[in-house]
N, C-alpha and C positions, 0 to 999 in steps of 0.2 A: 504494499500499499504506500503510495506517495504521501509525503508529508510537507506542509508548507506553513509559514507563519500566518497569523491572523491578519497582519497588516497587508501581506501580499495577497491573501484571499480577498480581503475587502477591496483592494485596489483593482482586482481583476475578477470580480464576482461573476459577471456574466460568462466570461470565458471558462472559468472553473466549473460553474454549474452545467454549462453545455457539455464539457468534457466528462463530467460524472454521469450525466444522463445518457449521452450517446455511447460511451465506452463501457458502461456498467461497471465502473471501477470506483470504489469509495475513495475518499480523500481525507486524510487526517490533517486537522488544522490545529496548530499549537499556539498557546498563549503564554506570554512571559509570566504572568502572575496567577495562573490558574490551570485548571485541567484542560487537556486537549479535547477536541470533539471531532466527530466523523460526519462527513457530508456524503449522503448516498441518495440515489433516486428512490422515489416512492415505490416503484415497481420492485426494485431490488430489496427494499426493506420488507415489503409484503411477502416476497418469496422466502426471505430469511425467517420471518415469523412463522410461515407455514412449515418450513423445515424443522424449526425448533419445536413446534407443536407435535409433529410426527415423532421426532426423536424422544420427546418426553412422555409420549403416550405408550405405555407398555403393551396395551392391547393391539395397537396398530403395529408396533415393532414385532410382536409375536406373529401376527398375520403375515408380515413381510418375511420373517424367518421361515415360517411354515411353507410359504409359497416358494421360497428359494429352495427348500429341501425337496419339494415335489418336482420342481423344475429340474434340479440336478439328477434326480432319480428317474426322470421322464415318466412320472406317474400322475402328472397333473391333468387338468381338463384338456381334452382334445376335441374341438368342434368338428362336426361333420362337414363335408364339402358344401352342402347346402347352407349350413350355418355360416361358414366362412364367406360364402358369396354374399349372404345377407349382411354380414358385418362390414365387408369391404365394398359393398355396393356394386359388385360385378354381376 
């Protein structure tokens, strides 16, 4: 993650905001007399929140683990050709 001073961020606010939004890379802004802060796009923040929710939800993590096990053992759900055509729209 790139890091810049709060003064440089303030002086070039529009440029840095465009960079954060278009490149989907957060930017750490440091202050002399206080804590640093991070600037990131709203879309990226929402994705981070969704990821944290899944990682903290033991039920969802168990479902993912079970699904991975059945996938690795090739014992998972196998749709018929008709079902595949319906899913893919062919």
